[in-house]
N, C-alpha and C positions, 0 to 999 in steps of 0.2 A: 298348222295342225301338228301337235306334238306326238311323236311316235313312242308309244309305251306298250310293249308286248312282252311275252314270255322270254323271248330271246334277249331283251334288254336285261331282265332279271338274271338270266343264265350267264350273260357276259360278266355282270358285276359279281356274281357268285364265284365264277372261275378265278377272277382276279383276286378277290378277297381271300379265297381259299389258298391261293398261291402265296399271298403275303403272310397269312397266319402259319402256313407250313414252315416257311423259312425262319420266322421269328420263334416258332416253337422249338425248332432244332437248335437255334442259337441260345435260347433261354434255358434249355435243358442241358446245355454244354455238350451236345452230341457232335457239334461241328465247330470249328474255329479256323481262323486264318483263311487260306485260299480255298478250303473246303466250303466256307460260307459263300464264296463267289460261285463255286460249282453248283451248290444247292440253289442259289439264286437263279443261275442260268437254267437249270433243269426245271425248277418250279415255274418260272415265268415263261419258258418255252412251251410248257404244257398249257399255260393260260392263253398264250397267243394262238396256239393251234385250236384249242377248244372254242375260243371266241370266233375264229374263222369258220368253224363248223356250225356255229349258230349265228348266221348273219341277221342283223336287225332289219336291213332293207337292201334291196338290190334292184338295179335297172340295167338296161343293155350296156351302159357305159361304166358302171362301177358297182362294187359291193361294199356296204357299210357295216362295220362292227366296231368293237372297242379294243381291237388288237394293239392299237398304238399306245394305249395306257400302260399295259405291262412292258411293252418295249421301252418306253421312256423311263418308267419307274425302275426297271432293271438296269438301265444305263446309269441313271442317277445314283442309285444305291449300291450297284454292283461294280461300277467303274467302267472305263472305256473298253477294256478287253471283254468284259461280260456283255456290254452293249454290242460290240462287234460280233460276238458269237450269236447274240439274239437277232442281229441283222441277217446273218446267214440263215438262221432258222426261218425268219420271216420271208426271205426271198425264196427259199426252197419250198416252203409250205404254200406260198402264194402261187408259185409255178405249177406245183403238183395239183393244186385244186382248181385253178382257173387259167392255166397256161401262162407262158411268159408275157410280161408287159413291160416295155421300156418306161412307160409313165410311172408304174409302181416302183420300178427300180430307182428312178430319179428321185421320187418322193421319199422313199425310205432312206436313201443315202443322204439326202439333204437334211432330213430330220435327225439322223444319227450325227452328222457333222455339226449341226447347230447345237445339238444337245451337249456334245463333248466340249465344243468351244465355249458354250455358255457356262457349263459347270466349272470349267477351268478358269474362265475369265472372272467369274464371281466367287470362286473358291467355295463351291457348294458344301463341301464337308465341314467348313468352318462357320457356316451360317447358323443362326439360331433357328429353332423349330418354326417359329412364325415366318421368318424370312424364307426358309426352305419351301414352305407351303405357298407363299406368294410367288416365289420364283418359279416353282413347278407349274402353277396355274397360268402365269403369264407366258412361260415357255411353251406350254401345251397349246394355248390359244394361238400363239404365233405359228406353231407347227400346223395347226388345223387350217389357218388362213393361207399359209404358204402352199400347203398340199392342194387346197382348192384352186388357188391361182395357177399352179403348175398344171393341174388337170385341165383347167379351162384353156390354158395356152396351147396344150399339146393335143387336146381332143375336143369333141363336141360335148361340152359340159356346162350345165346351167347352175348358177349360184343364185338361188331365190331366198325368200324370207324363211321358208320351211327348212331349207338346208342350213341356214345360219343358226336357226334355233336348235334343230335336232343333231347336227353334226359338227357344230362349233361351240355354241354356248353350253348345251347340256353335257357333252363329254368333258368340257373344261370344269364344269361343276363336279362331275364325277371324279376328275383328277384331284380336285381340291379335297374331296371327302377321303379318297384313298391315300393321298399324301398325309392327310391328318391322321389317319389310322396308322400309317407307317411311323410317323413321328411319335405318336402316343405309345406304341409298342416299344420303340427305341428308348423312350424316356423311362418306361417301366423297367426295362432291362438294366439301364444305367442306375436307376434308383436301387434296384435289388443288389447290384454289384457294390454300390456305395454302402448299403446297409450291412452287407456281409463283411466288408472291409472295416466298418466302424465296430461291428461286433467283435471281430478278431482283435482290433486294437484295444477294445475295452477289456476283453479277457486277458490280453497280454499285460495291460496296465494293472489289472486286478491281481494277476499272478505275481507280477514284479513287486507290487506293494506287499503282498502276502509273504513272499520269500524274504524280502528285506526285513519285515517286521518279525517274522518267526526266527530267522537265523540271527538277527541282531541281539535278541534276548540272551541266548546261551553264550554268544561271543562276549557280551558285556560282563556276564558272570565270570567267564574264564579270565578276562582281562583283570577283573578285580582280585581274583585269587592269585594270579601271577604276581601282582603287586605285593600282596601279602606275603608271598613266598620270598620276596626280596628282603624281608625284615631280618635283622641280625639277631642271633641267639633265639631263633624260633625253634620250639620243641619239635622233636621228630614226630611225635603223635599228631601235632597240628599240621606239619608238612604233609604227612600221609593223608590226613583228612582233606586238606585243601586240594591235593593232587587227585584224590578220589572224586571230589565234587567237580573239578575241572574236567577230568576224564569223562564223567557222566554227562556233563553239558556238551562236550565234544561229540559224544555218541548221539545225543539228542539232535544236535545240528546236522549230523550225518544222516540220521533217520529222516529228518525233514527234507533234506536235499534228495535222498533216495525216493521219497514219496513223490516229489515233483518229477523226477526222472521217470518213474513208473507211470505217472499220469501222461507224460509226454510221449513215452514209447512203451505202451502196454503190451504190444504184440510179442509173444514169447519167441526167443531165438530158436528154441527146439520144441516142436509140437509133440506131445505124447498122449498116451491114454491115461485118463484120470478116473480112479474108482471113487464114486460118490460116497459109498459107505465107509471105505477105508479112511478117506480124508475127513469126513465129518466126525467119525469116532476119534480120530487123532486130534482134531480141533477141540472136541469136548474135553479130552484129557489135558490139553494145553491150558485151557482156561479154568480147570478145576480149582487151583489155588485161589484165583480171583473170585470164582463163584462161592467157594466156602467162606471167604472173607466177607462177602456181601450177603451171606445167608440166602443164596439163590439155589433153588432146586432145579437141576437140569434133567429134563425128560426127553428121551430119544425114541423116535419112531422112524427108523431109516430103512428104506428099500434101496438096494444097490442098483447101480447102472453105470455104464462106462460113457464118458464124454471125451471129446478131443480138446486139448488145451495144454496149459502149463500147470503142473502140480504146485510149484512155488507161488505163482500168481493166484491160483485158486485159494491156497491157504491164506495168502495176504488179504484177499478180498473178503473172505468169510470171517477171518479173525477180526478184522475191523468191525464188521457188522455184529458179531457175537459179543465182542468186548463192549461195544456201545450199548447193546441190549442189557448186559449185566450191570453196567454202570448206571443205567436208567432206573435201577431198582435198589437204591441205597438202603432201604429198610427191608430188603428181602423180597422174594417173589418166586415166580416159576418161569424158567426158560425152556421153550419147547423147540427141539430141532426135528423137523419132519421132512421126509422126502418120499416122493411117489412117482412112479412111471406110468404114463398113459399117452396113447396116440403118438408114440415116437418121441415124446419129450419127457424130461425128468424135471419135476417141480420140487424145489427146495424152499421150505418155509421156516423162517426164524421168528418166533413169537415170544414176546415178553409181557409181563404184567406191570410194566413200569409207569412212568409219569405220562407217557403219551405226547402227542404233538398236535398243534393247531393246524388247520388246513394251509395256512400261510407258511408255517414251518415245513410242512411236507413238500410244498411246491419248491422250496429252496434247497432241499436235500441234494447233495452232490455238488453244490456251488463251492468254489474256493472261498476260504475264510468265512464260512458260515457254519456254526455249530450250536446245538442246543445246550451244550455243556458250558459252564462258566469260563473254564480255561481252555476250551477246545479250539482247534484251528480249522476244523472242517476238512483237513487234508485226507484223513483216513477214508471217509465216505466218498470223497471226490475220486480217490484212487480206486476204491472198490467199484464204483459206477463205471469207470473207464475200463477196468480189467474185465468186468462182466460183459460190457459192450463188445470188447475186442474178442471175447470167446463166444460171440454170437448169442449171448444171453439177453434176456429181457427181465428187468426188475420193476416191480410195483410195490407200493407201500400203502398200508391201511393203518390208521392210527386214530385214537380218540383220547382226549385229555383225561387223565386219571384212570384210563382203562388199559393202556398199553399200546404196543405197536407190533405190526406183523410185516416182515419183509418176505416177499415171494419172488424167487428167482427161477426162471425157466430156461433150461438148456436143451438143445437137440441132442439126443443120445447118439452114440457111435453105432450105426447100423451094423457094422462089421462085427462088433462084439455083443450086440443085442439082436440077434437074428429073429427073435420072436416078435419084434416090433416092426419088421419089414412089411 
């Protein structure tokens, strides 16, 4: 007869919950190093105690539950010291609930020792997931048989067919399932860590290629004009022209490098109060020559608010966005700069009536070396996105081909300078 009652379900629930708790903390990077072992000990100790509080079956000679599964799993995945601590919890809990038993003491110590010896002998940490599962099931089955033989030798204990099925075969099957869950969760964490590493390497490779490409162009120009300057009898006017072009290219290379440095370290060294109205009006004045050249009418509807950040970074981020908006209207149009305060946030909207973008282009905005302009590098918007993110801002884009683009940036207002929004 197979015993299957609510206590069996409860035992499995406690163990699964303890496993997921540890892996959740590890996956969210809330714990690492020896903190992981502490969390494993605490979580599996609770599982052991809860299993003992929900016995599956008991008779005058013994009480059966699944306490041995979290004990063995905790030793295998937490290490010998974690297993030793769990052994202490097991002995103390067993004594407090059912009084001291020399038989239980011998069984638990033998199980602990065989587990540690087995995991060291077979190098459990280095085994593949499949071999770990097989090893844990064989080890646990061996434990169950040894425990029964020790109990039979030291007490009046009967090993019948029902005992073999319910307390050797079925718990071993449970061990298989629970070890499989542990290995699956471990593999998911490893895959996630590998993906994060791959993404970082891809970004690094992309940035390196972009820097190489963008800096190489002005350096090539400078090299060419330096060779021209070595010509004999070169007119002064030509020398000045060549030097002017070389200096301009040097400045361009410096701007490119500064953009990358801003992207890498967008956090301002000095945090200050930034007036939205003051900075947006100043930016509108700065781009006035460009807007006049492009026949772009600038319309301003600005409500003031104070935010916390860097004035210089704010100007750089929005200057990139506004310049891109104006350049998207080569045949003229309207640029609208709008800001509004509501619910403790200030929303800044930059809208143009330019060429617009496709959904695919919108999705790639802010990526290095992606631009909708023919000779663009994508560095400007990449830096803008990074600065806005560092200033706790949120940026969204709406665009339609032939209709124009709207950038909306939302910042939290400085409550100290905007008391009406508290």
